[in-house]
SENU-662341 format. One record per residue: chain; residue in three letters; y, z, x of N, C-alpha, C in turn. Coordinates in steps of 0.02 Angstrom, whole numbers, plus 50000, padded with zeros to 5 digits. Example, Ala and Ser with C-alpha at 12.3 -4.5 7.8 and 13.67 -1.06 7.14 Angstrom:
% SENU-662341
[gulo A; ALA; [49716; 50390; 50660]; [49775; 50390; 50615]; [49835; 50390; 50660]] [gulo A; SER; [49888; 50354; 50642]; [49947; 50357; 50684]; [50002; 50394; 50645]] 
END
This chain:
% SENU-662341
[gulo A; MET; [42273; 51180; 47920]; [42279; 51243; 47955]; [42323; 51288; 47916]] [gulo A; LEU; [42302; 51349; 47904]; [42336; 51394; 47863]; [42400; 51422; 47904]] [gulo A; ASP; [42456; 51428; 47868]; [42515; 51458; 47898]; [42500; 51535; 47901]] [gulo A; ASP; [42538; 51566; 47948]; [42528; 51637; 47964]; [42538; 51685; 47902]] [gulo A; ASP; [42592; 51665; 47861]; [42604; 51708; 47797]; [42543; 51707; 47750]] [gulo A; VAL; [42517; 51647; 47740]; [42461; 51642; 47695]; [42402; 51676; 47725]] [gulo A; LYS; [42388; 51669; 47793]; [42334; 51705; 47824]; [42342; 51779; 47817]] [gulo A; GLN; [42398; 51809; 47825]; [42407; 51884; 47821]; [42392; 51905; 47749]] [gulo A; VAL; [42421; 51869; 47699]; [42410; 51892; 47628]; [42336; 51885; 47610]] [gulo A; ALA; [42306; 51832; 47632]; [42234; 51821; 47617]; [42192; 51874; 47651]] [gulo A; ALA; [42208; 51892; 47710]; [42167; 51948; 47742]; [42178; 52013; 47709]] [gulo A; LYS; [42241; 52028; 47686]; [42249; 52088; 47643]; [42212; 52094; 47579]] [gulo A; LEU; [42209; 52032; 47544]; [42175; 52025; 47487]; [42097; 52032; 47497]] [gulo A; ALA; [42074; 52000; 47545]; [42003; 52005; 47562]; [41984; 52073; 47575]] [gulo A; ALA; [42024; 52110; 47618]; [42009; 52182; 47632]; [42014; 52229; 47572]] [gulo A; PHE; [42057; 52210; 47527]; [42066; 52252; 47463]; [41999; 52241; 47421]] [gulo A; ILE; [41980; 52178; 47416]; [41915; 52164; 47376]; [41856; 52200; 47410]] [gulo A; ALA; [41848; 52197; 47478]; [41797; 52233; 47511]; [41800; 52308; 47494]] [gulo A; ASP; [41862; 52334; 47499]; [41869; 52408; 47485]; [41849; 52425; 47415]] [gulo A; HIS; [41853; 52379; 47370]; [41837; 52391; 47298]; [41764; 52364; 47283]] [gulo A; LYS; [41721; 52362; 47331]; [41650; 52346; 47325]; [41635; 52276; 47313]] [gulo A; GLY; [41685; 52230; 47321]; [41669; 52159; 47319]; [41626; 52140; 47376]] [gulo A; ALA; [41569; 52108; 47367]; [41525; 52095; 47422]; [41535; 52028; 47459]] [gulo A; ASP; [41522; 52028; 47520]; [41530; 51967; 47560]; [41592; 51930; 47549]] [gulo A; PRO; [41653; 51958; 47551]; [41714; 51916; 47540]; [41722; 51868; 47602]] [gulo A; VAL; [41740; 51804; 47582]; [41753; 51759; 47633]; [41820; 51726; 47619]] [gulo A; ILE; [41858; 51712; 47671]; [41919; 51669; 47669]; [41900; 51601; 47692]] [gulo A; LEU; [41910; 51554; 47649]; [41895; 51484; 47668]; [41958; 51443; 47666]] [gulo A; ASP; [41976; 51408; 47724]; [42032; 51368; 47730]; [42017; 51300; 47703]] [gulo A; VAL; [42053; 51286; 47648]; [42041; 51222; 47611]; [42104; 51179; 47617]] [gulo A; SER; [42150; 51195; 47659]; [42219; 51162; 47663]; [42212; 51086; 47678]] [gulo A; GLU; [42163; 51071; 47714]; [42157; 51001; 47739]; [42114; 50957; 47685]] [gulo A; THR; [42078; 50991; 47635]; [42039; 50956; 47591]; [42060; 50963; 47517]] [gulo A; SER; [42105; 51008; 47505]; [42129; 51024; 47438]; [42203; 51005; 47428]] [gulo A; GLY; [42220; 50971; 47377]; [42291; 50962; 47362]; [42327; 51015; 47320]] [gulo A; TRP; [42285; 51066; 47303]; [42319; 51118; 47261]; [42313; 51187; 47288]] [gulo A; ALA; [42279; 51196; 47342]; [42272; 51266; 47365]; [42263; 51264; 47443]] [gulo A; ASP; [42285; 51315; 47479]; [42274; 51319; 47551]; [42213; 51355; 47571]] [gulo A; CYS; [42193; 51405; 47530]; [42134; 51444; 47545]; [42101; 51472; 47484]] [gulo A; PHE; [42039; 51483; 47488]; [42000; 51519; 47438]; [41976; 51587; 47467]] [gulo A; ILE; [41976; 51637; 47424]; [41940; 51698; 47440]; [41886; 51702; 47393]] [gulo A; ILE; [41825; 51705; 47416]; [41763; 51706; 47374]; [41727; 51770; 47390]] [gulo A; ALA; [41710; 51806; 47337]; [41677; 51870; 47338]; [41627; 51880; 47282]] [gulo A; THR; [41575; 51923; 47292]; [41526; 51933; 47245]; [41539; 51999; 47211]] [gulo A; VAL; [41531; 52007; 47146]; [41533; 52070; 47110]; [41465; 52084; 47084]] [gulo A; ASN; [41454; 52146; 47066]; [41382; 52169; 47049]; [41369; 52172; 46973]] [gulo A; SER; [41422; 52167; 46930]; [41415; 52171; 46856]; [41478; 52143; 46826]] [gulo A; LEU; [41468; 52133; 46759]; [41529; 52112; 46724]; [41583; 52165; 46721]] [gulo A; GLY; [41564; 52229; 46716]; [41613; 52284; 46717]; [41645; 52285; 46787]] [gulo A; HIS; [41609; 52278; 46842]; [41638; 52274; 46905]; [41688; 52218; 46913]] [gulo A; LEU; [41672; 52156; 46886]; [41712; 52102; 46888]; [41778; 52116; 46850]] [gulo A; ARG; [41773; 52142; 46793]; [41837; 52155; 46754]; [41879; 52208; 46787]] [gulo A; GLY; [41848; 52261; 46814]; [41885; 52314; 46842]; [41920; 52289; 46906]] [gulo A; LEU; [41882; 52253; 46949]; [41908; 52225; 47010]; [41967; 52176; 46999]] [gulo A; ALA; [41959; 52135; 46947]; [42009; 52086; 46932]; [42077; 52124; 46912]] [gulo A; ARG; [42066; 52180; 46866]; [42129; 52216; 46851]; [42161; 52252; 46911]] [gulo A; GLU; [42121; 52282; 46949]; [42146; 52313; 47012]; [42183; 52264; 47056]] [gulo A; LEU; [42156; 52207; 47063]; [42179; 52150; 47104]; [42244; 52127; 47077]] [gulo A; TRP; [42251; 52115; 47013]; [42315; 52100; 46984]; [42369; 52149; 46999]] [gulo A; GLY; [42356; 52212; 46998]; [42402; 52266; 47017]; [42426; 52255; 47094]] [gulo A; TYR; [42376; 52246; 47135]; [42388; 52240; 47205]; [42426; 52177; 47216]] [gulo A; LEU; [42417; 52122; 47185]; [42451; 52062; 47192]; [42525; 52074; 47175]] [gulo A; ALA; [42537; 52107; 47120]; [42605; 52125; 47102]; [42641; 52166; 47158]] [gulo A; GLU; [42603; 52215; 47185]; [42633; 52256; 47241]; [42649; 52211; 47301]] [gulo A; LEU; [42609; 52162; 47313]; [42625; 52118; 47369]; [42679; 52063; 47352]] [gulo A; GLY; [42696; 52058; 47288]; [42746; 52007; 47267]; [42717; 51940; 47262]] [gulo A; VAL; [42650; 51936; 47248]; [42613; 51870; 47245]; [42608; 51856; 47168]] [gulo A; GLU; [42634; 51797; 47151]; [42627; 51774; 47081]; [42558; 51752; 47061]] [gulo A; VAL; [42537; 51776; 47005]; [42474; 51754; 46972]; [42492; 51702; 46921]] [gulo A; LEU; [42460; 51644; 46927]; [42480; 51593; 46879]; [42433; 51591; 46817]] [gulo A; ASN; [42380; 51626; 46816]; [42329; 51616; 46758]; [42302; 51683; 46733]] [gulo A; ARG; [42343; 51732; 46725]; [42316; 51796; 46698]; [42303; 51789; 46626]] [gulo A; HIS; [42243; 51815; 46602]; [42223; 51815; 46537]; [42182; 51873; 46515]] [gulo A; LYS; [42162; 51884; 46453]; [42134; 51942; 46426]; [42059; 51937; 46432]] [gulo A; ASN; [42028; 51882; 46424]; [41953; 51876; 46424]; [41929; 51866; 46497]] [gulo A; VAL; [41927; 51922; 46534]; [41913; 51919; 46608]; [41841; 51902; 46619]] [gulo A; GLY; [41826; 51849; 46658]; [41758; 51838; 46682]; [41697; 51846; 46639]] [gulo A; SER; [41704; 51828; 46576]; [41649; 51838; 46531]; [41586; 51799; 46546]] [gulo A; ASP; [41597; 51748; 46588]; [41538; 51708; 46608]; [41515; 51722; 46679]] [gulo A; GLY; [41545; 51776; 46708]; [41523; 51799; 46777]; [41562; 51772; 46834]] [gulo A; TRP; [41618; 51740; 46815]; [41660; 51707; 46868]; [41731; 51718; 46845]] [gulo A; GLU; [41775; 51743; 46889]; [41845; 51749; 46874]; [41881; 51716; 46927]] [gulo A; LEU; [41922; 51668; 46908]; [41967; 51632; 46958]; [42036; 51658; 46946]] [gulo A; ILE; [42067; 51678; 47003]; [42135; 51706; 47001]; [42182; 51658; 47042]] [gulo A; ASP; [42221; 51623; 47013]; [42259; 51571; 47044]; [42328; 51600; 47067]] [gulo A; CYS; [42339; 51604; 47128]; [42396; 51630; 47160]; [42434; 51578; 47198]] [gulo A; ASN; [42433; 51515; 47171]; [42461; 51453; 47203]; [42426; 51434; 47267]] [gulo A; SER; [42452; 51458; 47320]; [42418; 51436; 47386]; [42351; 51473; 47399]] [gulo A; ILE; [42342; 51528; 47366]; [42278; 51566; 47373]; [42245; 51571; 47306]] [gulo A; VAL; [42182; 51548; 47308]; [42143; 51552; 47247]; [42082; 51600; 47257]] [gulo A; ILE; [42077; 51654; 47215]; [42023; 51701; 47223]; [41971; 51688; 47172]] [gulo A; HIS; [41911; 51686; 47200]; [41848; 51678; 47157]; [41808; 51743; 47160]] [gulo A; LEU; [41806; 51780; 47104]; [41760; 51840; 47097]; [41699; 51813; 47059]] [gulo A; MET; [41640; 51817; 47083]; [41584; 51789; 47055]; [41523; 51832; 47057]] [gulo A; SER; [41482; 51826; 47005]; [41414; 51858; 47005]; [41379; 51827; 47060]] [gulo A; ALA; [41321; 51861; 47081]; [41277; 51829; 47134]; [41249; 51764; 47111]] [gulo A; GLU; [41233; 51760; 47048]; [41196; 51704; 47023]; [41251; 51643; 47021]] [gulo A; MET; [41311; 51658; 47000]; [41360; 51604; 46996]; [41379; 51584; 47068]] [gulo A; ARG; [41384; 51626; 47116]; [41402; 51612; 47181]; [41347; 51568; 47213]] [gulo A; SER; [41288; 51589; 47202]; [41227; 51546; 47230]; [41226; 51479; 47192]] [gulo A; PHE; [41235; 51475; 47127]; [41226; 51410; 47096]; [41282; 51363; 47114]] [gulo A; TYR; [41346; 51386; 47111]; [41402; 51340; 47127]; [41413; 51331; 47202]] [gulo A; ALA; [41394; 51373; 47244]; [41394; 51370; 47319]; [41462; 51335; 47339]] [gulo A; LEU; [41520; 51374; 47322]; [41583; 51345; 47341]; [41594; 51337; 47415]] [gulo A; GLU; [41563; 51380; 47454]; [41573; 51375; 47529]; [41541; 51306; 47549]] [gulo A; LYS; [41484; 51286; 47522]; [41456; 51221; 47544]; [41494; 51162; 47510]] [gulo A; LEU; [41517; 51172; 47449]; [41553; 51119; 47410]; [41614; 51101; 47449]] [gulo A; TRP; [41653; 51148; 47475]; [41717; 51136; 47504]; [41714; 51124; 47582]] [gulo A; HIS; [41653; 51127; 47606]; [41644; 51109; 47676]; [41644; 51034; 47680]] [gulo A; ASN; [41681; 51003; 47726]; [41692; 50934; 47734]; [41645; 50904; 47790]] [gulo A; PRO; [41591; 50871; 47772]; [41538; 50848; 47824]; [41573; 50791; 47866]] [gulo A; ALA; [41633; 50763; 47851]; [41661; 50714; 47889]; [41690; 50741; 47953]] [gulo A; GLY; [41692; 50808; 47962]; [41718; 50838; 48022]; [41782; 50870; 48021]] [gulo A; ILE; [41816; 50873; 47966]; [41877; 50918; 47965]; [41860; 50986; 47976]] [gulo A; GLN; [41893; 51018; 48020]; [41879; 51090; 48040]; [41897; 51136; 47982]] [gulo A; GLU; [41854; 51181; 47964]; [41872; 51230; 47913]; [41878; 51295; 47947]] [gulo A; GLU; [41920; 51338; 47927]; [41927; 51405; 47956]; [41892; 51449; 47905]] [gulo A; ARG; [41842; 51481; 47930]; [41803; 51533; 47881]; [41804; 51601; 47921]] [gulo A; GLN; [41821; 51643; 47880]; [41826; 51713; 47909]; [41787; 51763; 47862]] [gulo A; THR; [41738; 51794; 47885]; [41703; 51844; 47844]; [41733; 51911; 47857]] [gulo A; ILE; [41748; 51945; 47805]; [41780; 52010; 47808]; [41729; 52064; 47808]] [gulo A; LYS; [41728; 52109; 47856]; [41685; 52165; 47860]; [41724; 52227; 47850]] [gulo A; LYS; [41694; 52279; 47818]; [41727; 52340; 47809]; [41724; 52379; 47873]] 
END
């Protein structure tokens, strides 16, 4: 179960992504199944340029929120997927093709019955 601080920051980040045209942002609670993150934020971008621009804008917003980014680099999302590691929150900005192919929502769903908290952000 996500703690309230992580939930609040994740909700702000997902709303920011939606406001910047990230499609279908989802907050996925992986705290019970992952040893290295509490939640994923997954969103679809519509082009490589959109991916790069959104990642840069997001890095600025993360700095405003005081959230540390552990993996900032220059070659942003050249393969259609940018992972931004903020320790307890991991953001996945993905092309539609990457999101469909890797299906992270399905991959991190635990069929053994551990409850996952999934929240879809709507504008």
